N, C-alpha and C positions, 0 to 999 in steps of 0.2 A: 375026233381030230385032235392033233397035238397043239396045245397052246404054247407059243414060244416062251421060254423062261427068262429071256433077257430083253431089255429095251435098248434101242440104238442110242448112241451117245448124244445125238441131237435132241432126244426126247427129254434129256435132263436140263435143258435150257429153260429160259423164261420168255414170256410173251414180249414180243417186240412192240415198237410204238405204232406200227401200222397194221391194219387188218388185211384180209385177203382181197383179191380183185373182185370186181362186180362180175358175176356170172350171168347166165340167162335169166331173163325176167320170169316171174311166175305166170305171166300171161294176162294179168289185169293191170290196167294203167294206174288206178288209184293205189293198189297195193304195192306195185313196183316203185311208185313215187315215195311211199312211206319208207321203203327199204333203200332209198338213195339211188335208185335206178335199176335194182335187181337184187337177186339173192346172191350173197357172197360165197364164192368157192374159196378154198384154202382157209376155212374158218370153222369154228365149232358152233353148232346150233342145238338148242335143247327143246324137247317136246315132253310135256307132262299131261296126264289125264286131268281134266278140270275137276273131276269128282270121282269117287268110287263108282264103278260101273261104266266108266268112259274109257277103259283100257283098250277095247277093240277099236274105238274111234281114233284114239291116239296112235295106235299101231298102224292103222291104215294111213293116217295123215303123214306119219314119219316115213312110211314106205314110199308114198307117192311124191313126197318132198324130195327124197333121195333120187327117185326116178327122174324128176324134173331136172336135177343136176347132172344126170348120168349121160355120158356119151354112149349111144346104143352099141358101139363096138367094144366097150369096156365092161368090166364086172362091177356088180354091186356086192360089196363085201359086208355081209350081215353077221355080226357077232352077237350070239345069244347066250346069256348067262343061264345055266342049267335050271335054276329055280324059276326063272321067268318063263322058260319053255314049258315047265311042268304046270305052271299056273295058267298060261295063256294058250297052250296047245301047240301042235306042230304046224309047220308051214305047208300049205296045200297049193300045188301048181295051178289048179283051176282058179283059185282065189287070186293068185298073182296075175293070171291072164286077164281076169275081169277088171283088174286095176290098170291094165296096160303095161304090166311088168313081165318081161320074158323070163320064165323060170330057168332057161338055159344060160342066162347071164347073171344068175344069183349064186354066189358062193357063200355057204353058211359055215360058221365056225362056232362050236360050243365051248364055253368056258365054265369051269367048275365054280368060280367065284368072281367077285367084282374086280379083284386085282388081275385075274386072268383075262377078263374082258377088256380092261384098259390096255394090257400088254398086247393082246391080239389086235386091238384096234390100231395101236401105234405101228405094229408090224405091217398091217394091211396098207398103211399109207406109204410104205416103201415099195409096194408092188406096182410096177409100171402098167400092168393091165387093169388096175383098179381105178374106177371112175368116181366112186362115192363109198363112204363107210357109214353103216348104220350099226350103232352099238346099243343093244337092248339089255338093260340091267335092272335088278330088283333090290329094293331096300336102300338104306343109307349107311353103308359102312364108311369107316374113316378114310378109305382110299379116295372117295369122291369129294375131295376138299378143293379149296381154291388153288393150291399149288398144282394139283393133278390136272385141273382144267386148264391152267395156264400152259402146262407142258403139252397137253394134247392140242391146245390151240396153236402153239408154236409149231408142232409137228404138222398140223394141217396147213399152216401158212407155207412152210418150206416145201411141202409136197404139191400144193395147189389143189388139194382134194377136200371137198366138204365132208365134215363129220356130223352126223345127226345122232345126238345122244337121246335115246328114248328111255325115260326113267319111270319106274313103277314103285309104289310103296314108299314114296318119300315126298316131302314138300320141297318146292324150289328153295335153293340155298345159294349163298354167294359163289359165283363162278366167273370165268372169263368169257363166257359164251357171247357170241355176236347177237343172237336173237334167242328169245325164250317164248314158247307157245304153250297155251293151255287149250286143250282140245276136248270138246264134248260132242256127243251125238246130236246131229241136227234133225229136226222133224221135217219130213217131206210135206209139200203142200197138199191140201185136201184133194183127194181124187187121183193123186199120183201114186200108183201102186209100185212102179219100178222105174228107176231112172239112174242118173249118174250119182256117184257118191257125194254126199253133202257133209260138211264139217262146220260145227259152230266153233270158230277159231278166234282166240284172243291173243294178240301179240302184246305181251306185257313187258318185254324188254327189247330194245332196238337201239344199237349204237349209232345208227346213221339216220335217225328220224323219229317220228312220233309213234305212239302205240295206237291200238284200236281193236275193234272187234268186228268180224264179218261172218256171214254165212258163205263159205267157200265151196264151190262146186268143182269137182275134178272131172275133166274131160279125158278119159283114158285113150281115146283114139288119137288125140293131138298132144297129149301129155302137157296140158296147161290148166290153170285155175281160172275161174270166173267168180267174182263176188256178187252177192245178192243181199245188199243191206236191207232191202224192204222185207226180207223174210225173218229178220231178227225177232219179230213179235211172236214167232212160232217156236222160239228156242225153248229147250227143256227147263222146267221150273227149278232144278237143283243146281243152278249156276251159283258160284261163290258170291257172297255179298260184296258190295263195293268196298267195305272196310277190309275184308279178306283180300280182295284184289289189290288194294293199295299196299297191303303188307307184302304180297307176292312181288309187286313191282319194285319194292325197296329191298328185296332179298339179295341184291348184288349182281 
């Protein structure tokens, strides 16, 4: 697909004083309370793997987070940087269906580099039929700086559409994002061979409340989350240390 070579004039502005409106809740009262009533649409949100090996979990979480924000009548605009697609594999319709995502409502765009991914994501926000934008990028090129995130945040505000930025191969860095999530694979309870997707999710940045960590279960039939704090004891052993987590919280 062709990646647009220009960015709309409004994309060159800066972040305004207010964030996007409160959108639908994630489905869990405690979590929605932390988020100030619900997940903000018209805002930029970031998702990172908690550690190497957690890329698949982070991808799944970003996807269902976008699905939660999506009007079923509209499109999910998924921008994939070419290197990310090579590293993480292609999108499979059967996998989307298992997560409650209609493959027929997913529009994928491939970008050759990070700048192309930013441009394509901004252009996606101009499309009336788009209900959420998922930008999947790899590495830490200079284009992913604080100014770029402010511009993307402003574009999201003006469109009223949520942008989920899924980052691989980089550590969290200063940005204008509304929320920042670190996602790891969650361990299923003993004896449970197959069930709903579970995510070990740490909310390490939140402009409208406190942070926290939950085992989040995704219900694909109803497109909502449910938290299970009692399952945290079964979390994987490769979680970042508290000192590392504090550094991530202070990353901006």
